[in-house]
C-alpha positions in Angstrom: -52.4 19.5 29.2 -53.9 23.0 29.6 -57.1 23.8 27.6 -56.6 26.1 24.6 -57.3 29.8 25.3 -60.5 31.2 23.7 -59.4 33.5 20.8 -60.7 37.1 20.4 -63.0 37.9 17.5 -60.7 38.9 14.5 -57.7 36.8 15.7 -55.7 35.2 13.0 -53.6 32.0 12.8 -52.0 29.6 10.5 -53.6 26.2 10.4 -51.8 22.8 9.9 -51.8 23.4 6.1 -50.2 26.9 6.5 -53.5 28.6 5.5 -54.5 31.8 7.2 -57.6 31.5 9.3 -59.6 34.2 11.1 -61.8 33.7 14.2 -65.3 35.2 13.6 -66.4 35.0 17.2 -67.7 31.4 17.0 -65.3 29.4 14.8 -62.1 29.6 12.7 -62.7 30.2 9.0 -60.3 30.2 6.1 -59.3 33.8 5.3 -58.1 34.6 1.8 -58.1 38.4 1.7 -56.3 41.1 3.7 -58.4 43.9 5.0 -58.6 46.9 2.6 -56.9 50.0 3.8 -58.4 52.1 1.0 -55.2 52.5 -1.0 -53.9 51.2 -4.3 -50.5 50.3 -2.9 -49.2 46.8 -3.0 -47.9 47.0 0.5 -49.3 49.0 3.5 -47.1 51.9 4.4 -45.7 52.1 0.9 -44.6 55.6 0.2 -46.2 56.7 -3.2 -43.5 59.4 -3.6 -40.5 57.1 -3.0 -38.3 56.0 -5.9 -38.6 52.2 -6.5 -35.5 50.2 -5.5 -33.4 49.0 -8.4 -31.8 45.6 -8.3 
């Protein structure tokens, strides 16, 4: 079996419990928040001028 590759700082993964973890440069830590892009939009890339979809 080949050894596991060393992750880069900032890498993310899902652990065995399907929780997001982030590599801080020394170890994997549970990650509960997405990076802030400075907007108030729910999704990144959301067009503030677009009409909401109706279902």
